C-alpha positions as a printed Julia matrix, in Angstrom:
51×3 Matrix{Float64}:
 91.47  156.01  108.77
 89.17  154.34  106.42
 91.98  152.98  104.4
 93.7   151.36  107.5
 90.27  149.9   108.46
 89.84  148.38  104.94
 93.38  147.07  105.04
 92.68  145.49  108.47
 89.39  143.9   107.15
 91.11  142.58  103.98
 93.77  140.94  106.13
 91.26  139.29  108.43
 89.37  138.05  105.34
 92.55  136.49  104.06
 93.3   134.86  107.56
 89.93  133.33  107.7
 90.14  132.14  104.05
 93.44  130.28  105.0
 91.74  128.99  108.22
 88.83  127.63  106.14
 91.16  125.86  103.66
 93.23  124.39  106.55
 90.15  122.94  108.32
 88.74  121.71  105.03
 91.83  119.76  104.29
 92.01  118.03  107.62
 91.12  114.27  107.46
 88.02  114.87  109.55
 87.06  118.58  109.23
 84.81  119.86  112.02
 81.71  121.19  110.43
 80.89  123.55  113.33
 84.28  125.26  113.04
 83.95  125.52  109.28
 80.46  127.07  109.7
 81.67  129.58  112.15
 84.66  130.52  110.06
 82.47  130.9   106.84
 80.13  133.16  108.78
 82.85  135.26  110.11
 84.37  135.51  106.6
 80.86  136.67  105.3
 80.55  139.29  107.89
 84.03  140.65  107.02
 83.19  140.6   103.38
 80.04  142.56  103.98
 81.84  145.11  106.13
 84.41  145.52  103.27
 81.47  146.0   100.68
 79.91  148.56  102.88
 82.97  150.83  102.8
């Protein structure tokens, strides 16, 4: 169970990383969206570290 949870968290972390990269490369990145994505990514990273 814990292994599947870890895999799901890692997948979510990768998705967020790609979303951050995509938003950053737009001609006019939305700073609110970027901040929200980065906060989400940090929460996921902390959850992974807690396992």
